[in-house]
RODREN-859107 format. One record per residue: chain; x, y, z of N, C-alpha, C in turn. Coordinates in nm, 4 decimals. Each point is the difference from the previous one (the first is absolute). Layout:
# residues N
 mise    neast   nnorth      nup   caeast  canorth     caup    ceast   cnorth      cup
    A        X        Y        Z        X        Y        Z        X        Y        Z
...
***
This chain:
# residues 115
 mise    neast   nnorth      nup   caeast  canorth     caup    ceast   cnorth      cup
    A  -1.3929  -0.9468   8.4458  -0.0990  -0.0874  -0.0169  -0.0111  -0.1173   0.0198
    A  -0.0834  -0.0695   0.0697   0.0027  -0.1440   0.0393   0.0023  -0.0831  -0.1042
    A   0.1098  -0.1219   0.0460  -0.0017  -0.0990  -0.1159  -0.0054  -0.1430   0.0929
    A  -0.1393  -0.0399  -0.0071  -0.0184  -0.1414   0.0682   0.0924  -0.1353  -0.0055
    A   0.0561   0.0622  -0.1170   0.0932  -0.1114   0.0427   0.1094  -0.0318   0.0058
    A   0.0939   0.1419   0.0759   0.0613   0.0836   0.1002  -0.0795  -0.0411   0.1987
    A  -0.1469  -0.0490  -0.0270  -0.0347   0.0160   0.1048  -0.0694   0.1443   0.0866
    A  -0.0187   0.0916  -0.1073  -0.0636   0.1070   0.0201  -0.1374  -0.0020   0.0066
    A  -0.0341   0.0762   0.0868  -0.1422   0.0242   0.0359   0.0006   0.1890  -0.0196
    A  -0.1394   0.0620  -0.0977   0.0181   0.0977   0.0040  -0.1250  -0.0011   0.1068
    A   0.0403   0.1801   0.0686  -0.1666   0.0510   0.0732   0.0193   0.1265   0.0003
    A  -0.1007   0.0778  -0.0251  -0.0461   0.1285  -0.0177  -0.0054   0.0281   0.1707
    A   0.0451   0.1184  -0.0119  -0.0174   0.0746   0.1290   0.0269   0.1801  -0.0190
    A  -0.1342   0.0580   0.0382   0.0072   0.1073  -0.0243   0.0111   0.0700  -0.1253
    A  -0.0633  -0.1194  -0.1034   0.0289   0.0349  -0.1181   0.0973  -0.0147  -0.1135
    A   0.0900  -0.0473   0.1226   0.1412  -0.0038  -0.0760   0.0240  -0.2175   0.0213
    A   0.0279  -0.0388  -0.0891   0.0472  -0.1389  -0.0422   0.1421  -0.0533   0.0143
    A   0.0275  -0.0424   0.1255   0.1072  -0.0756   0.0725   0.0049  -0.1902  -0.0204
    A   0.1457   0.0141   0.0109   0.0312  -0.1454  -0.0357   0.0693  -0.0788   0.1261
    A  -0.1063  -0.1100   0.0291   0.0446  -0.0775   0.1359   0.1186  -0.1016  -0.0180
    A   0.1089  -0.0565   0.0379   0.0947  -0.0874  -0.0231   0.0256  -0.0551   0.1201
    A   0.0013  -0.1326   0.0010   0.0458  -0.0368   0.1001   0.1401  -0.0550  -0.0165
    A   0.1227   0.0284   0.0436   0.1172  -0.0169  -0.0167   0.0217  -0.1204   0.1427
    A   0.1146  -0.0213  -0.0504   0.0914  -0.1021   0.1303   0.0311   0.1441   0.0715
    A   0.0294   0.1068  -0.0454   0.0143   0.1249   0.1329  -0.1253   0.0188   0.0858
    A  -0.1349  -0.0162  -0.1026  -0.0575   0.0407   0.0726  -0.0937  -0.1801   0.1052
    A   0.0356  -0.1094  -0.0286  -0.0504  -0.0953   0.0653   0.1028   0.0458   0.0925
    A   0.1237  -0.0105   0.0229   0.1006   0.0093   0.1630  -0.0522   0.1395   0.0518
    A  -0.0739   0.0548  -0.0300  -0.0868   0.1750   0.0377  -0.1023  -0.0494   0.0636
    A  -0.0596  -0.1144  -0.0492  -0.1068  -0.0378   0.0427  -0.0139  -0.0601   0.1591
    A   0.1447  -0.1354  -0.0294   0.0115  -0.0723   0.0224  -0.0225   0.0769   0.1813
    A   0.0995   0.1200   0.0034   0.0625   0.0354   0.0797  -0.1455   0.0864   0.0856
    A  -0.0762   0.0959  -0.0761  -0.1092   0.0561  -0.0029  -0.1038  -0.0767   0.0790
    A  -0.0371  -0.1206  -0.0351  -0.1089  -0.0795   0.0668   0.0870  -0.1098   0.0543
    A   0.0872   0.0063   0.0620   0.0492  -0.0859   0.0464   0.0190  -0.1105  -0.0115
    A   0.0342  -0.0249  -0.0655  -0.0364  -0.1927  -0.0799   0.1683  -0.0993  -0.0006
    A   0.0184  -0.0568   0.0729   0.1274  -0.0537   0.0049   0.0857  -0.0478  -0.1597
    A  -0.0700  -0.0326  -0.0910   0.0498  -0.0110  -0.1678  -0.0701  -0.0334  -0.0818
    A  -0.0091   0.0110  -0.1277  -0.1103  -0.0036  -0.0834  -0.1569  -0.1240  -0.0070
    A   0.0593  -0.0921   0.0746  -0.1363  -0.0483   0.0239  -0.0878   0.0461   0.1251
    A   0.0784   0.0180   0.0528  -0.0918   0.0489   0.1473  -0.0545   0.1928  -0.1206
    A   0.0551   0.0852  -0.0523  -0.0322   0.0723  -0.0191  -0.1974  -0.0670  -0.1051
    A   0.0646  -0.0702  -0.0918  -0.0837  -0.0477  -0.0215  -0.1050  -0.0261   0.0244
    A   0.0259  -0.0973   0.1149  -0.1417  -0.0450   0.0830  -0.0622   0.1032   0.0586
    A   0.0763   0.0731   0.0178  -0.1164   0.1229   0.0882  -0.0629   0.1244  -0.1076
    A   0.0441  -0.0018  -0.1054  -0.0805   0.0415  -0.1095  -0.0951  -0.0921  -0.0550
    A   0.0434  -0.1121   0.0640  -0.1500  -0.0744  -0.0862  -0.1422   0.0112   0.1366
    A   0.0455  -0.0174   0.0752  -0.0692   0.0509   0.1074  -0.1594   0.0540  -0.0374
    A   0.0780   0.1199  -0.0782  -0.1381   0.0790  -0.0989  -0.0354   0.1177   0.1276
    A   0.0525   0.0133   0.1031   0.0013   0.0914   0.1187   0.0269   0.1017   0.0146
    A   0.0691   0.0977  -0.0524   0.0853   0.0938   0.0360  -0.0666   0.1444   0.0552
    A   0.1239   0.1046   0.0533  -0.0553   0.1232   0.1090   0.0418   0.0665  -0.1541
    A  -0.0579   0.1455   0.0592  -0.0006   0.1060  -0.0784   0.1691   0.0675  -0.0578
    A   0.1032  -0.0624   0.1518   0.1080  -0.0132  -0.0279   0.1022  -0.1048  -0.0919
    A  -0.0879  -0.0961   0.0246   0.0996  -0.1164  -0.1302  -0.0391   0.0684  -0.1480
    A  -0.1378   0.0339  -0.0132  -0.0369   0.0286  -0.1200   0.1306   0.0992  -0.0274
    A   0.0243   0.1048   0.0722   0.0558   0.1173  -0.0497   0.1903  -0.0328   0.0284
    A   0.0416  -0.1384   0.0096   0.0598  -0.0221   0.0268   0.0621  -0.0587  -0.1473
    A  -0.1096  -0.0258  -0.0741   0.0069  -0.1300  -0.0699  -0.0030   0.0979  -0.1397
    A  -0.0723   0.0682   0.0355  -0.0224   0.1088  -0.1006   0.1182   0.0865  -0.0468
    A   0.0598   0.0324   0.1206   0.1004   0.0875  -0.0207   0.1080  -0.0921  -0.0630
    A   0.0611  -0.1285   0.0462   0.0942  -0.0791  -0.0802  -0.0358  -0.0165  -0.1957
    A  -0.1135  -0.0321   0.0252  -0.0596  -0.0338  -0.0938   0.0412   0.1074  -0.1306
    A  -0.0531   0.1805   0.0522   0.0243   0.1250  -0.0620   0.1615   0.0322  -0.0087
    A   0.0913  -0.0739   0.0944   0.1216   0.0319  -0.0172   0.0927  -0.0527  -0.0568
    A  -0.0459  -0.1463  -0.0293   0.0132  -0.1537  -0.1110  -0.0014   0.0854  -0.1456
    A  -0.1797   0.0919   0.0518   0.0003   0.0265  -0.1665   0.0608   0.1325  -0.0792
    A   0.1312   0.0433   0.1034   0.0365   0.0838  -0.0175  -0.0348   0.1521   0.0262
    A  -0.1301   0.0417   0.1307  -0.0361   0.1143   0.0119   0.0921   0.0002   0.1520
    A   0.0439   0.0933   0.0170   0.0573   0.0517   0.1342  -0.1094   0.0594   0.1155
    A  -0.0450  -0.0443   0.0218  -0.0924   0.0149   0.1120   0.0108  -0.0569   0.1756
    A  -0.0333   0.0890   0.0447   0.0554  -0.0810   0.1794  -0.1623  -0.0749   0.0781
    A  -0.0464  -0.0537   0.0187  -0.0791  -0.0746   0.0834  -0.0585   0.1027   0.0797
    A   0.0561   0.1432   0.0441  -0.1532   0.1071   0.0455  -0.0545   0.0822  -0.0685
    A   0.1129   0.0058  -0.1876  -0.0990   0.0221  -0.0816  -0.1028  -0.0652  -0.0782
    A   0.0081  -0.1725   0.0115  -0.0386  -0.0581  -0.0401  -0.1686  -0.0081   0.1121
    A   0.0251  -0.0051   0.1471  -0.1348   0.0362   0.0805  -0.0659   0.1239  -0.0229
    A   0.0344   0.0779  -0.0592  -0.0950   0.1024  -0.0526  -0.0090  -0.0024  -0.1434
    A   0.0112  -0.0890  -0.0568  -0.0806   0.0722  -0.1540  -0.1290  -0.0541   0.0020
    A  -0.0827   0.0233  -0.0841  -0.1309   0.0634  -0.0195  -0.1011  -0.1422  -0.0287
    A  -0.0634  -0.0211   0.0477  -0.0898  -0.1514  -0.0432  -0.0819   0.0717   0.0069
    A  -0.0545   0.0353  -0.1590  -0.1183   0.0240  -0.0881  -0.0868  -0.0334  -0.0470
    A   0.0775  -0.1669   0.0171  -0.1091  -0.1004  -0.0260  -0.0061  -0.1272   0.0987
    A   0.0257   0.0494   0.0633   0.0154  -0.0843   0.1422   0.1338  -0.1025   0.0114
    A  -0.0064  -0.0314   0.1063   0.0794  -0.1001   0.0156   0.0337  -0.0999  -0.0599
    A  -0.0550  -0.0895  -0.0260  -0.0476  -0.0935  -0.0981   0.1072  -0.0059  -0.1295
    A   0.0261   0.0755  -0.0773   0.0264  -0.0061  -0.1013   0.1599  -0.0014  -0.0116
    A   0.0438   0.0664   0.0839   0.1507   0.0228   0.0768   0.0155  -0.1645   0.0514
    A  -0.0521  -0.0565   0.1170   0.0363  -0.0929   0.0176   0.0291  -0.1383  -0.0751
    A  -0.1312  -0.0234  -0.1241  -0.0044  -0.0520  -0.1412   0.1606  -0.0090  -0.0777
    A  -0.0149   0.0725   0.0008   0.1975   0.0852  -0.0800   0.0633  -0.0615   0.0714
    A   0.0247   0.0206   0.1501   0.1050  -0.0788   0.0693  -0.0133  -0.1149  -0.0112
    A  -0.0704  -0.0801   0.0558  -0.0491  -0.1666  -0.0213   0.0495  -0.0289  -0.1110
    A  -0.0613   0.1056  -0.1359   0.0855  -0.1113  -0.1701   0.1268   0.0389   0.0228
    A   0.0168   0.0723   0.0583   0.1768   0.0586  -0.0246   0.0734  -0.1372   0.0676
    A  -0.0512  -0.0056   0.1659   0.1036  -0.1236   0.0789  -0.0755  -0.1360  -0.0746
    A  -0.0876  -0.0177  -0.0583  -0.0594  -0.1293  -0.0649   0.0760  -0.0231  -0.1606
    A   0.0424   0.1047  -0.0532   0.0974  -0.0226  -0.1273   0.1098  -0.0339   0.0686
    A   0.0601   0.0598   0.1049   0.1308  -0.0636   0.0587   0.0290  -0.1073   0.0411
    A  -0.1105  -0.0146   0.0300  -0.0377  -0.1532   0.0727   0.0003  -0.0898  -0.0891
    A  -0.0209   0.0420  -0.1466  -0.0271  -0.1227  -0.0996  -0.1557  -0.0246  -0.0431
    A  -0.1032   0.0487   0.1307  -0.1359  -0.0386   0.0181  -0.0555   0.0567  -0.0628
    A   0.0274   0.0967  -0.0873  -0.0780   0.0897  -0.0613  -0.0458  -0.0722  -0.1740
    A  -0.1274   0.0098  -0.0323  -0.0294  -0.0591  -0.1193   0.1023   0.0134  -0.1064
    A   0.0541  -0.1222  -0.0742   0.0803   0.0362  -0.1388  -0.0614   0.0142  -0.0997
    A   0.0357   0.0973  -0.0707  -0.0627   0.0468  -0.1456  -0.0881   0.0698   0.0133
    A  -0.0176   0.0777   0.1149  -0.0980   0.0727   0.0950  -0.0041   0.1690  -0.1270
    A   0.1415   0.0048  -0.0229   0.0203   0.1559  -0.0778  -0.0010   0.0080   0.0455
    A  -0.0023   0.1995   0.0227  -0.0176   0.0693   0.0872  -0.1491   0.0860   0.0167
    A  -0.0407   0.0150   0.1230  -0.1396   0.0007   0.0887  -0.0015   0.2071  -0.0309
    A  -0.1337   0.0331  -0.0552   0.0133   0.1045   0.0088   0.0551   0.0717   0.1812
    A   0.0980   0.1570  -0.0427  -0.0013  -0.0112   0.1511  -0.1524   0.0489   0.1477
    A   0.0981  -0.1010   0.0808  -0.1460   0.0770   0.1243   0.0120   0.1221   0.0633
    A  -0.1353   0.0433   0.0345  -0.0140   0.1565  -0.0047  -0.0041  -0.0149   0.1550
    A   0.0710   0.1426   0.0827  -0.0142  -0.0078   0.1499  -0.0362   0.1489   0.0210
***
């Protein structure tokens, strides 16, 4: 179950609710995957708002693994997009915003994004 105080974001994929969590390990993984020199460069890269599909796969993979799911990027790339790409992208960006402290405080735990 997603815990907003811990930075978790719930996302529903294929009828199952999964937890996205950006941990320190997830951030390190993203630095490598997105070729960012450091956390500042990673934040700047993400703030551009221009993501490739490969970037989204990397973000979702790191966040899902941070949330306790053992899943490979190849498995993430094969996930169904039942409700389109936008709910997955929105959930991934919300997880990152919470990790970097830019999400709205006291927002509670929003309903799961559906993909």
